[in-house]
C-alpha positions as CSV (number, residue, x, y, z in Angstrom):
1,M,26.6,-50.6,-10.1
2,P,30.1,-49.0,-10.0
3,Q,31.6,-48.9,-6.6
4,G,32.4,-45.4,-5.5
5,K,33.8,-44.1,-2.2
6,A,31.3,-46.3,-0.3
7,G,32.6,-49.4,-2.0
8,F,35.9,-49.8,-0.1
9,A,36.2,-52.5,2.6
10,P,35.6,-51.3,6.2
11,G,38.3,-53.7,7.3
12,R,40.9,-51.9,5.2
13,L,39.9,-48.6,6.8
14,A,40.1,-50.1,10.3
15,F,43.6,-51.5,9.4
16,I,44.7,-48.0,8.3
17,V,43.4,-46.4,11.4
18,L,45.1,-49.0,13.6
19,Q,48.4,-48.4,11.9
20,I,48.0,-44.6,12.4
21,L,47.2,-45.1,16.1
22,K,50.1,-47.5,16.5
23,S,52.6,-45.1,15.0
24,A,51.2,-42.3,17.1
25,L,51.5,-44.4,20.3
26,D,55.1,-45.4,19.3
27,R,56.0,-41.7,18.8
28,G,54.4,-40.7,22.1
29,R,56.3,-43.5,23.9
30,A,59.6,-42.3,22.3
31,I,58.9,-38.8,23.4
32,M,58.1,-39.9,26.9
33,A,61.3,-41.9,27.0
34,L,63.3,-38.9,25.8
35,S,61.8,-36.5,28.3
36,P,60.8,-38.5,31.4
37,G,60.7,-35.3,33.6
38,R,58.0,-33.6,31.4
39,A,55.7,-36.5,30.5
40,T,54.1,-37.6,33.8
41,G,51.5,-39.8,32.0
């Protein structure tokens, strides 16, 4: 059977999601560092 959209590896998807979350966290940390008065956690 030809592998369609359901044929990709779940590990690869998890890796992509982790990369997106990591970049989002880094961006949030940078914003918090730039504006410590606004971002109170």
